[in-house]
N, C-alpha and C positions, 0 to 999 in steps of 0.2 A: 312706699309715698312719693317716688318721683313720678308714678303715672297719674296718682291723685292728685300731684300739682300740676300735672298737664292737663288732667280733665278741667280741671277749676280756670286754669289760665284760657283754655278754650271756651267755657261757659263766660267768663268776662271777657273776653275779645268779642263773642256774638253780641252778649248785652250792649256793651260799645256800639258796636256797628248797626246793632237796632235802633240806638239811641241817636246815632249821628244820623241815620235815615231819617229820622222822624223829625230833627232839628233842622235837616234841611228840606224836608216839605215844609215844614213851618213856615222858613225862610221865604220860600217861593211863594206860598200863601200869602203872607205878610205885601208880597210886592203886586202879588194880584188885587190885594185890598187897596193897595196904594193907586194902582192903573184905576178900578173902578171908582174910586174916590174922586180922581181928578176927572173921570169921564161926566160925575154926577157933577161935581162943582162948575163944569166949564160951560159958560154962559152960551156956547153957542152949539152946546147938544141940543139934538132934537129932543122930544118930550118922550119918543120910542126909546132912544138911545139911552138915556136917563132911566126909564123904566126898566129895561134890559140890564144895565150895571147894578142896580138895587136888587135884584132879582139874583144876578150872579153875587153881588156882594153879600147877598144872605145865605146861598151855598156855601159860599168860600168862611164864613163865620161858622156856619154848624160844621165845616170840615175840621175848623181850627180848636173847636169846642171838642171833636172826636177825638182828636190827637192829644189834646191835654188830659182829657179822662184818661185814654190809655197810659200816658207818662205817672198819673197820679196811681192806675191799678198795679202798675210795674212796679212803683216804690212801695206800695204797700206789699205785694208778692216779696218784694226782695227783704222786707222786713221778718217773712216767716222763717 
């Protein structure tokens, strides 16, 4: 029983670590989004800079979407 408890505790800790890494990544991506939004809305930004920031923002949104889908998949897996 003790070994089983230890294995379960390790699995829980691994899952928590994975979730913390995903959460940290989401925070970083959110900061990037804010940066790109500032570049886009800055009236002194060149058209080229705005276009590049919009493209980078789209890539960031796609990455956020992938992480959110992974969260949802992991929640469904945890229900099994």
